[in-house]
N, C-alpha and C positions, 0 to 999 in steps of 0.2 A: 184435677191436679197442673192441669194447664193453666189455674187461674190462681194457684201457691207461688208461681214464680214472678218474678219483679217484670216487669216490663222491659224489654230489650229496644236498642234503637232500629228494631228491624223491623219492615211493616210485617202486618198480621198475615197469615196463611189462610188457607181458605178452609182449613180443618179445624182452625178454632172457629171458625165461623159454624160449623158442625157440630152439635152436642154430642159428647161422648164418643166421639172417632178420632183415634190419630191419624188416619189419612184419609184423603178424600175418595168418594168412591170409584169404580172401574171408569165410567161412564164419562166422567168429568176431568179426567187426565186433561193436563195440557198438551199441546203438541208438542213431538221432540224439535229441536232447534238444527241436528243434523241430522241427515238421510242416509240409512245404512245401505249400502250397495250391495244387491243380492251376489248369491251364491256364485252363480253363472256368469255374472258380469265381471269384465275386470277393467279397470278403471284407465282412461287411457295415459299411455306414457308410465304407467308403471312398470311392464314388460316389455323391456327394447330389446331383448336378447331373444332370437328363437328358440322356442324350445323343441327338440326333435324327438320322435317315439324311441329311436333308438339309444337316444341317450338313459332311458329310464326303463330297463329292462325288467319284465313281467317274471314273477316265481310263483313258485306254487302257495305262498303265502298270501300274494298280492302285488303291489308296486312296491317297488324297494326304491331307495334314496338313488341318488346321483353318485357314482364315485368320485369322493375327490382325491387329489394327490397327497401324499404323505407330507405331512406336516414335522420339519426339523428333522435332526437324526431318528434312524430308527431303532438303534440300539445305542441306549444311555450307559448301561454299565458293561466296561468294557474289563472282563474279567480272564482269566487264566483258559476257558474254553475259546473264548474269542482269538484270542493270540493264537492259542492252537491249530483254530482254525484256519486262521490267514497263514500259519508256516504249513500246513498242509498243502493249502491250494498252492503256494509257491515251491513246494517240493514237486508238488504233480507237474506244475511247468517246467521246472528244472531238468525232472527224469524225461518229459517228451521232448525237450531241447537239446538234451542228452543222445536222448534214441535218434534222431534226427541226422546230428552230427555224425554218430556211429555208423549211420546208414551210408551217408556221404564218403566217410573216410573209408567204408567197405567196395564201395562204388570205384572211389579214385583208386584203391590199391589194383583192383579188378584190372580196372582199365591200364593200371601202370607196368602189371606184369605182361599184359597182353601186347602193350606197345613195347618192351622189352622184346619180347620173341620176335614180334614182327621186325624189330631193327636188327637182330641177329641175322634174321631169313635175310632183311635185304642185304645187309654185309657180305653174306656166302652168295647171295647171287650177283651181285655186283664183281666179285672176285672171278666168279664165271663168266660175267660179261665180258669181262677184257680178256681172259684167255680166248673165249671165240672170236673178238674183234682183232686179236692177232692172228689168228686161225685165217678170219676172213682176208685179212690185209695180207696173209701168203697165198691166197687162193686169186687174189685179185693181181697180185703181180706176177703170177703162173700164166694166169689168163689174157693178159698183157702181153706177157713177153710171146706168148702164142700166136696172138693176132698180129704182132709185127713179125712174124717170120723168123722168129730168133732161133737159130738151131741148138739142139738140145746140148753139144758141146761148150758151146758158150754160157747156157745155163749151168749147167754142172760146173765149168770153170770159176763163176760167180760164186756159185753155192761153196766151192773149197777157200777161195778168197774169205768169202762172209765167215765163214766157220774159222779159219786161224785170227781173223780179227778178233772174232768173240772168243776164242781162246789166250790171246795175247791181256785183253781187257779184263779177264775174271781173275788171268794171275796178277795183275796191277791191283784186283779191287782186294785179292787176298793178301797180297803183301802189305797194303794200308790198313786193312782191318788188324792183322798179327803185327803191324809196328803201333797200332795204338793201341790194341789192347795190353802190352809188355808197358 
């Protein structure tokens, strides 16, 4: 068959030298030009990154590949259910924020009511303090009179004079009040 072909410009191979065979015998193969690296050997500079055992978890079926990050958006189709999910998450956020604000309002109202009750109590106590300060001033004046050896008649005369003066001032205040009211 090879003899029926026209000769080409290529040199003749050994197979054409051995009559009746299309390929050379196994022992006569020429040596390969590239040397194949063994499977256990890694050529220098090929893998510069360090591989950690924890990066390649072992499963029941054997080693799994390393997990890669997601490439691009995860969901390509934005349909009605996608937007409903977004709305539900936003509604949940709003309801939690609303409940937080309602709790703050309740706490504020409670503190405000307590503050108002304390303020009313403070006003009544302030009036009571003024009355007691007036009584204390009277007692201090009496003690002062006793310490200066003032006679009881002088004290009684001073009391009557102050009473007359207070009555006159009360009448003038009443007259001013009725005048302004009319």
